[in-house]
C-alpha positions in Angstrom: -24.5 2.1 -80.6 -27.7 0.3 -80.0 -25.8 -3.0 -81.2 -22.5 -2.2 -78.7 -25.2 -1.4 -75.9 -27.1 -4.9 -76.7 -23.9 -6.7 -77.0 -22.4 -5.6 -73.6 -25.5 -6.9 -71.7 -24.7 -10.5 -73.1 -20.9 -10.8 -73.6 -19.1 -9.9 -70.5 -15.3 -8.8 -70.9 -14.8 -8.7 -67.6 -16.3 -9.6 -64.4 -16.8 -6.0 -63.1 -20.3 -4.6 -65.2 -18.7 -1.0 -65.2 -15.0 -2.2 -66.6 -17.2 -4.3 -69.1 -19.1 -1.5 -70.2 -15.7 0.9 -70.5 -14.4 -1.7 -73.0 -17.3 -1.7 -74.9 -17.4 2.0 -75.2 -14.0 2.0 -76.4 -14.9 -1.0 -78.7 -17.3 1.2 -80.4 -15.4 4.3 -80.6 -12.8 2.3 -82.3 -15.7 0.7 -84.9 -17.1 4.1 -85.5 -13.8 5.9 -86.2 -12.6 2.8 -88.4 -16.4 3.2 -90.5 -15.9 6.8 -90.9 -12.1 6.0 -92.2 -13.3 3.2 -94.7 -16.4 4.4 -95.6 -15.0 7.9 -96.0 -17.8 9.7 -94.4 -18.2 13.5 -95.0 -19.0 15.8 -91.9 -22.1 14.6 -90.2 -22.9 15.9 -86.7 -24.2 13.1 -85.1 -20.6 11.4 -85.3 -19.1 14.2 -83.1 -21.6 13.6 -80.4 -21.3 9.8 -80.6 -17.5 10.0 -80.1 -17.5 12.4 -77.9 -20.1 10.9 -76.0 -19.2 7.5 -76.0 -15.8 8.9 -74.6 -17.4 10.9 -71.8 -19.1 7.8 -70.6 -15.8 5.4 -71.2 -14.3 8.5 -68.8 -17.2 8.0 -66.2 -17.2 4.4 -66.3 -13.9 4.1 -65.5 -13.8 6.5 -62.7 -16.8 4.6 -61.0 -14.6 1.3 -61.4 -11.9 2.7 -59.9 -14.0 4.2 -57.2 -15.8 1.2 -56.0 -13.9 -1.8 -57.2 -10.1 -0.6 -56.9 -10.5 1.9 -53.8 -13.5 0.0 -52.5 -15.3 3.1 -51.7 -19.1 2.2 -50.4 -20.0 5.4 -49.5 -21.8 7.7 -51.9 -20.6 10.7 -52.8 -20.4 13.4 -55.8 -18.8 11.1 -58.4 -22.1 8.9 -58.1 -24.4 12.0 -58.9 -22.2 12.8 -61.5 -22.1 9.6 -63.4 -26.2 8.8 -62.6 -26.8 11.9 -64.2 -23.7 12.5 -66.7 -24.2 8.9 -68.3 -28.3 8.8 -68.5 -27.7 12.6 -70.1 -24.9 12.0 -72.4 -27.1 8.7 -73.3 -29.9 10.9 -74.4 -27.7 13.5 -76.5 -26.6 10.8 -78.5 -29.7 9.3 -79.0 -31.1 13.3 -80.0 -28.0 13.6 -82.2 -28.7 10.3 -83.9 -32.3 10.8 -84.6 -32.0 14.7 -85.5 -28.9 14.9 -86.9 -28.6 18.3 -86.0 -25.7 20.1 -84.2 -27.7 21.7 -81.0 -24.9 22.2 -78.9 -22.5 23.6 -81.9 -19.9 20.2 -81.2 -19.2 20.6 -84.8 -19.0 24.2 -85.5 -16.5 24.3 -82.5 -14.3 21.6 -84.2 -14.4 22.8 -87.6 -13.6 26.3 -86.1 -10.3 24.8 -83.9 -9.5 22.8 -87.3 -9.1 25.8 -89.2 -7.2 28.0 -86.4 -3.7 28.5 -86.9 -2.6 28.4 -83.1 0.7 30.2 -82.5 2.8 29.3 -79.4 2.0 32.6 -76.9 6.3 32.9 -76.8 6.5 33.6 -80.4 6.6 37.6 -80.9 5.8 38.6 -84.8 8.1 41.6 -84.3 11.1 40.0 -83.7 11.5 37.9 -87.0 14.5 37.5 -88.4 14.9 39.5 -91.7 16.9 38.3 -94.8 19.7 40.3 -95.8 
């Protein structure tokens, strides 16, 4: 993560800074997921926070890019505040997760719960099972 943030300040993948940061976030997510796959890393709480945090940051970067560059909005509005607060909060969350490797927001438990649940579509009624005659 540190290397990605450092390199995003040196190398430009785009002429727009927000799009550059977006690309580096996607590149870092890809690198982390490839590293997990190749190294066969078990369940580490920090990985959930890093991937979710980088994905959230990437969405915020893309949305602010669209607002400022594509739409050419120059008037501050709620998205700008969400972006400013969100990116800094998410970065702090990822840093704390890396240092402590604790599941302080219970994301790891939530992911295990969702993986273990067998979700059935709401429209299937168990009482109407076909019987074998």
